[in-house]
C-alpha angles and dihedrals in degrees: 000000000000094000091053095056121113113253095252093047091046091052092048092052091049091051090049091052093048093048094049092045089054088048090055090045092057091053090046094053092047091058107029107022103042092093103014116044093183096078109113114247138038148138093320100033097052096055089048090051091049091049092047092050091049094048094046090049092051091052091067112359099170100065095010090218094150090050091051091050089052090050091054090049090051090052092053092047093051091047092053094043096049093042092056095040118106112264116254143139093276101043099071096058121110089219090085098059091035091055091050090049092052090051092050096051092042091084098056091040090054090051097048108028135059114278092242090064092053091049092047092051092048095047091048091051092050092049092050090050098043098042095053097125094043093049092048087049089062087074089068095039103044113061120222090246090062091054090051090049091052089049091053090050091052089049091055094047107029105032112024099037097057091047097050113103119246098212125102113258100182126055089208093069134030092218119111128214087255090058090050095051092042087058090052090050093049094052093042091052094053091043093047092051090049090047093053093046093048092050099042104026110123093225109079109154103042118097107218098054095053089043091054092048092043090050090056088057103034127338089194094057090045091052091052093049095048093044089055089051088054091055092046091051089051089214135083101257116194093207091060091045088052089052092054092051092043091056090055091048088055089050090064091049093047093051092048091052092048092050092047090055091060105027120015094182090054090049092052091051091051096041098089093056096039092045092050093048091047091051093048092048092047091049092050090048091052090049090054091045093054090053089064113099092208123043094199116066121229089211122075103243104196128153124211106266095228118159128188096230099114110107094236091054090049091050091050090052090049091050092050089047093054093046092051091048093052093045092047092051092047093049091048090053093048104036105014124212095341091057093052092049090050090049090053090055091051096045091050091078089065134040105318098189096089091048094047093049091047090055092044092052093052097260089146111049130184097046124110117248090248090061091048090052090051089050092057092046092050092050091050092046092049089049089054090055089052091050091049089054090048090051091054093043096050099029102035119195091345091068098050095109097053091041090054089049091053091050089051091051089050091054090049089050092053089048091052089050090052090054089057097050107030116105096251092063 
């Protein structure tokens, strides 16, 4: 590509490569040559390497043989330079030869790739050079368990998902194994984000922030935790009541996001009802929050940072997802739309995420989109009733206000579902 460029564009790309190489060289000298000037590379060397790489590439761009010969020569030069350099804490790092290598390939990359890629590579190299101490400090900040958790998440997303077949295996459901695992990945992603924010968010003792994060993960678990805090406080605290309602508001938002990931048209059809319920729940939560005399809680409101990233938990979720899909299809075949709506009301007392994702992925075919919207709303409303009961059970008389609010939201949810399915719609 480089040989086919117009003269002005070729000159511009060479200037870009030289400027970015000098940029990397400045960062390199700031870190590695402040005390020891013998380290190979720098603000003059890197532009020369970028220019050399570009010229050698232009000599023979098809096989890039001249460029490869230059690369071998650079490797020998770096080996000799580092071997004869005085030993010290900075001379044994691979960052020195790696920086020179980046500078050398910057020329051909600038000639053959979009400019944004060259800029991105250069900025990344400068950040890796300049943030050396901060990056090494992550070893003390990030526990080994967190690295293992991130590895499990990458296994779920980057290894298992691409290998799962995308052909139906059961006649009882149109869903494929790929759809099932994609559902697992979607829920795990939201839960993992919530987990990280709960564990590392700077605000620990306030109520609303943990309630928001807990609602992203599980509004039911958040309701139970805050209801227990109400009983422990032995007084009806408006900030805790606001937290319970806030978690339910986040449930509407979470469900809408999950549905949009799998079926954007479905999400748009459901958006008016979900948006209205979210706005009402948020307004009621703010009303409860303003009733609180103190904005900062004296109690430490923390939720267990549990995340469904363990492989057994993911497999359990996948199994539940498949069972719900098969049962939903069977009930639709036997009882039609009324049976599916009734099933939604029953499932609402448990974890509704598998059911919602099953509906969003087309696990129940043959129903109009209005009926599917009503199904989601009924499941969410039924879940609100269950949470209201939990609030009364774990919080007693001190959780009457948030429990009543949840019951009101449930009634509004059933009403919204009726609007979708009644004949006048």
